[in-house]
N, C-alpha and C positions, 0 to 999 in steps of 0.2 A: 219202404220206406219210414222214416221217423219224422217228426214236426222235427227236429235239428236237425236236420237234411234240407225241410223247405220250411222256413219260416215261415209265417202270416207274412199278407202285405197290409201297411196302414190302407185305411180303405181310399184316400186322396194320393198314394201313389198307383192305386190300383191298374191310371189310363195313365199317370204321369201329366196331369189333366187336375191345377190347382186354379181354381178361380180366388180373388182377390175378398175378402168382405165389399161385399158392394148392397145394395136395396136400390129398387128400382123406382122413380118418384111415379106415382099414379094422377098427381095436381100441382101445378105450380101456378098461385096470383101475386100479382104484387101489391105493395100496399103506401102508395107513395106520401102519406096522412103520417105513419111510424115510421117510415124509409125499414120494410121490411120485405119480407119473401114470409106467404106463409104455405107450408108446402102438408100432400101426404102421400105415406106414400102407396104403393099397389098394394101390400101385404097387411093394409090395415094396420090400425095404432091412431090413435091421438093425431092428429092436426100438429104441426111445431113450424113458430115464428122463427126466423133466420136471418139476423142483423147485416147488413150490409159488410160492419167489418171481420163477419165470421167465413166470410166465403174467402177461403182463400184461393183457390185457385178456379178455372176456367177452359173445360178440354171439348174437345168433339172430333170428328171422322163421319167419313162414307165408309160405312162397311158392303162391301161385296156379299154378293146371297144369288150363289145358284143354284138354280133346280133342272130338276131332270124328269121330263111326265111322257110318259110312253103312250102313243098313240096306237087305238088299234089298226089291223089290219084294214084298211079300204075294202070297199065290197065291191065282189067280183060284176056288178052293175045286171040287168034283165036278160033274160032269157031270150039268144033272139029267135026268131024261125026258119028256116031253112029258102025262106023267100027275103025276108031278110038280109040274111049272110050274102044272098046272090044280086042283090041289089047292092050291097058295101062292097063287093069284089074278095069276099074272104072274112078270115075276122078282126075285129079292130082291132089296133094297134096297142091299145090300152089292158089289153088281155093278153098281150105276148110280150109284155115288158113286167119282167119280174119285179122291180123295183117299187112297183105302183100298188102289188098286191101284198106286201107283210108289213107287217107292223111298224113301226120306227118311232128314232128315241129325239123328243127336242129339243137341250139344253137352252136356258136362257138364262140372263145376267143383269139381275138390279143391283141396286144402288139405295140402300137409306142411309138414315141419320141416328147417329146417337149420340149424345152432347152428356158430358159428364159433369159433376162438379164435385170440389172436397172443402170439406165444412169445419170450421175449428174444433178440436177435441170430437169429433166423432171419428172412428175407426176403418169404418166404412163409407165405398166413393158412393155415391147419389149418382144414379145416372139416370138418362130415358129414353125412348127409344121413339123418333121421330113419327111411323106409321103408325102410334098408336096413340102417341099423347095428344091430349086437344088444347090446343092452341088457342077455341076459340076462350076459353077458360082463361089464359093466361095472356095474352093479348086483346081481347074483349075486340071491339069493334073493328078493330086495323086486323083479326088475324082475314087471311083470306082461303080461297078453297088449293090453294098451290103449298106442295109439302116445301116445297125447295124457299119460294118469300117467307113462309112464317117462319121455317129456320133461320132462314138471317133475319127477320126481321126480333125472333125470340132471343137470339146470342146478341144482337145489341144492344135488346134492353136488359138482358140480363150483364153486359159489361158496364152498361153506363149506370145498374144499380150500384154496382160491385167494383170501383172503377181502381180499387189498389189488388184487385186476386188478382195473380198471376196467368195468363193465358198461353195456351201453347197456340205450334203454327197454324191451325184451323182456324182457331179463333179470331187473329190478328188479322187472316185473310180475308173468313168475314168482314171488320171492322174497315178493310182497306181496301175494299173491295178487288181482290186481287183473286186469281186464280186457287181454290182448297188444292191441298197436301195429295197424295197421289190416295187412293181408296185402299183400305183395310184389310186383309184379308177375315177379321170373323171379331167378335165383340171381343171374343179369347184374348187377340192379339190388344185390340184398345184397348182392354182390362188393365191388364197386364203394358201398359206404356204408361200407363195414370196413375197406376198404383205405384210406381216407382219413389 
């Protein structure tokens, strides 16, 4: 077969997945005196100062994360003597039950929060993953040990900072104290929605 019969694929099309341009926020601090936020991106570079009027839109989502853990097979237990077997009336039921001997998979589902901002004149989407974000630096003494409470306080403070920014259903629900929208299946799905 020749190259004409099988043209090479572009790298972005290899798996049918193309991420919109994005940058993860490493930290964000509010400067009330200058009415701006200072943002440091996780991949480094100089700190950027963003005015409230430059924040075009605010987005948020709960992202579903499914993990599968393989547990090893259970130990068979100690070797029992003939006297012990006679006293128990035979073999223990745990040894006879095959489901207790083999390994098994445990599937767990967690939800984590993602918050994204569209900034005027910037092509990339800025986002943060709440599970690794430093809320203490952003919220100061108002920060708590609860990610859920920190996300809600952070979204309120961000919306108050940029009152003219367009808000999605997640941000609106947080501000109104109503139930949050259903979780999204992946961060990629979230990016695709907010990149429109």
